[in-house]
C-alpha positions as CSV (number, residue, x, y, z in Angstrom):
1,X,61.9,98.4,73.8
2,X,60.2,97.1,70.7
3,X,56.8,97.2,72.4
4,X,57.5,100.7,73.6
5,X,58.5,101.9,70.2
6,X,55.5,100.2,68.6
7,X,53.2,102.4,70.7
8,X,55.1,105.6,69.7
9,X,54.0,108.2,67.2
10,X,56.3,109.0,64.2
11,X,57.5,112.1,66.0
12,X,58.3,110.2,69.2
13,X,60.2,107.6,67.2
14,X,62.2,110.3,65.4
15,X,62.9,112.0,68.7
16,X,64.0,108.6,70.2
17,X,66.2,108.0,67.2
18,X,67.8,111.4,67.5
19,X,68.5,110.8,71.2
20,X,70.2,107.5,70.4
21,X,72.2,109.1,67.6
22,X,73.3,112.0,69.9
23,X,74.4,109.5,72.6
24,X,76.3,107.5,70.1
25,X,78.1,110.6,68.8
26,X,78.9,111.7,72.3
27,X,80.4,108.3,73.2
28,X,82.4,108.3,70.0
29,X,83.8,111.8,70.8
30,X,84.7,110.8,74.3
31,X,86.5,107.6,73.1
32,X,88.4,109.6,70.5
33,X,89.4,112.3,73.0
34,X,90.5,109.6,75.4
35,X,92.7,107.9,72.8
36,X,94.2,111.3,71.8
37,X,94.8,112.1,75.5
38,X,96.5,108.8,76.1
39,X,98.7,109.2,73.0
40,X,99.7,112.7,74.0
41,X,100.5,111.6,77.5
42,X,102.6,108.8,76.3
43,X,104.6,111.1,73.9
44,X,105.1,113.6,76.7
45,X,106.3,110.9,79.1
46,X,108.6,109.5,76.4
47,X,110.2,112.9,75.8
48,X,110.5,113.5,79.6
49,X,112.3,110.2,80.0
50,X,114.7,111.0,77.2
51,X,115.6,114.3,78.7
52,X,116.1,112.8,82.2
53,X,118.3,110.1,80.7
54,X,120.4,112.7,78.9
55,X,120.8,114.7,82.0
56,X,121.7,111.6,84.0
57,X,124.4,110.7,81.4
58,X,125.9,114.2,81.6
59,X,126.0,114.1,85.4
60,X,127.7,110.7,85.3
61,X,130.3,112.0,82.9
62,X,130.9,115.1,84.9
63,X,131.3,113.0,88.0
64,X,133.9,110.8,86.4
65,X,135.8,113.7,84.9
66,X,135.7,115.5,88.3
67,X,137.1,112.4,90.0
68,X,139.9,112.2,87.4
69,X,140.9,115.8,88.2
70,X,139.6,117.6,85.1
71,X,139.1,121.3,85.3
72,X,135.5,122.4,86.0
73,X,135.4,124.7,83.0
74,X,136.5,121.7,80.8
75,X,133.8,119.5,82.3
76,X,131.3,122.3,81.7
77,X,132.4,122.6,78.1
78,X,132.0,118.8,77.4
79,X,128.8,118.2,79.3
80,X,126.9,121.4,78.9
81,X,126.4,121.6,82.6
82,X,126.8,124.9,84.4
83,X,129.8,125.4,86.8
84,X,127.3,125.6,89.7
85,X,125.8,122.2,88.8
86,X,129.3,120.6,88.5
87,X,130.4,122.0,91.8
88,X,127.4,120.3,93.5
89,X,128.5,116.9,92.2
90,X,130.2,114.8,94.8
């Protein structure tokens, strides 16, 4: 590379330098975008997990209440589940 650059004109060296700088900037942009994408994906997955966990807890509570003979409208009131959702619970 040093030998090749030694034989280049000033214009060619500048063009070579600009190419390297462009490649560096592009690589940096890709790395930054990748990091942001991973972080956004993690946050989205974390939120989805929390929501699934809350729903699972509501379903478990509704199932216990239903087994104990609680009225469906009362179960709906305490869990926030619809009557149709509660009726599907076994």
